[in-house]
N, C-alpha and C positions, 0 to 999 in steps of 0.2 A: 504494500500500500504506500509506503514511503517513496518508493521509486516512481509510482504513478503520480503522486502529488508533487514530487520534485520536478517531474517532466512537465506538469501542467502549470505550476506556479513558481518554480525556481527553488533551488536548494535553500534550506533554512526558513522557508516561508511557512512551513508546517512541521509538526513533530508528532510522529506516530509512536505511541507507547503501548507495548503488549505486556500486561502484568505477568503473564506466564513465562516470560523470558527468563531462563535460568540456565546454568551450565549442564543440567541433567536433560539431555535431549534424546534419550533412548526411545521414548515413545511419541513425543510430540514435536521434536525438531525445533523447539523454541517458537513454534507457531501456535496461535490461539484462535478462539472463536469470539474473543472480546478484545477491543482496542479502544483507546481514548486518543483523541487527536487535538493538539493545540494548534491554533491558527495564529502565527506570529506576525506576519506582515505580507503584503503583496496580494493577498487573496482574502475575500470576505468569507465569513463563516457560512453564509447561505450558498455561495458558489462551491465551496469545498464540500458542504453537505450534499449538494446535487451531484457533484462529480463522484463522490464515494457511493452514493445511492444507486448510481448507474452502473457500477461495477457488477459483473456476474458473481453470484454467490453471496451477496450481501442481503441479509434479512432485515436489518433495522439500522437506521442512523437517526440519532436523537440529539438535540441540543442539550447542554449540561443540565439545565433545570428540569427538563422533562425526563431525562435519563435518571437523574438522582431521585426524583419522586417515584418513578416506576420501579427502580431497583433498590431503593432505600440506601443510596450511596451518599457520602459526605461531599457536598459541593466543593469544598476547598481542596479536594484530592482528585478531581476529575477535570479533564480537558474541556475544550469548547464543544466537542462532539464525542458521543459514544457510538461505537460501531459494533454490531453483532452479526456474525456470519450465519449462513444457513447450515443445516445439519451436516452436510457433506463438504463443506468449504472451511478452510483455515485461512487466517490472516497473518501476513508477515510484514516486516518493515522493509528492509532492502534485501534483494535476492542474495547479495554477497554475504549477508549476516546469518543466513540459514543454511547450514551445511547438513544436508539430509543423508550424507554417506554413512553416518554412524547409526542410522536406524536399523535395528535388528528385528523389528516387529512392524505390523501395519501401523501407519500413522494414525494417531488419535489426538483429540484436542479437549480443551476445557473452556468453560465460560459462556457457551451459547445458551439460548433459550431452550433448545431441544434437550439440553443436558440438565435442566433444573429438577426434573422429577427423578428422584432416586428412591428405590424401594428400601424399606426398613423392616427387618425381620427380627423379632425378639423370641427368645426361647421360654418365655413365661408370660402370663397374662398381665394386662395393664387395665385393671378394673376402674380406676379413677382418672383415666386419660381425658384431659380436657379437649373439647372440640376447638381446635385452633390451627393456624397455619404453622406446621412444624418445619424447621429448616436444619441444615447440617450442624449449625452451632448449638442447636437445642439437644443434641445427642446426650450430653452429660446430664442435663436436667431430666430428660426422659429416663435414662438408665438409673440415675440415683434416686429420683423422686417418684416415679410412676410405675415402675415394673415391680410386681409383687414377688 
């Protein structure tokens, strides 16, 4: 994505950040389904939004406020745009920064909308389980306070 934006608006006019980027690339090649984009200069947020939204495999492009409201994110840690790819598409920054030669398994990713539902299986009943939206960080509460 960074290569595409650099070609359209010039180098350093935008900055694509992939939170998944880490040195452990065995499964995901430092590619993700979620990116945040900062628009520095030379291009307006609306133009960059439209350019990204037109890319194949992009599921969603939202401005900061809308993305933070939808995904419960802190606005002070998110770029001008949030980008989420479709289920079978991953997002990268520059082609030169993603060496896929180290992959020893099929490529997979994290962060997309299609990956939000994760099954949870417990080996004992949860008789007093409150009806609420459970998320991954609620696992400790669930395990410590609700499983009999």
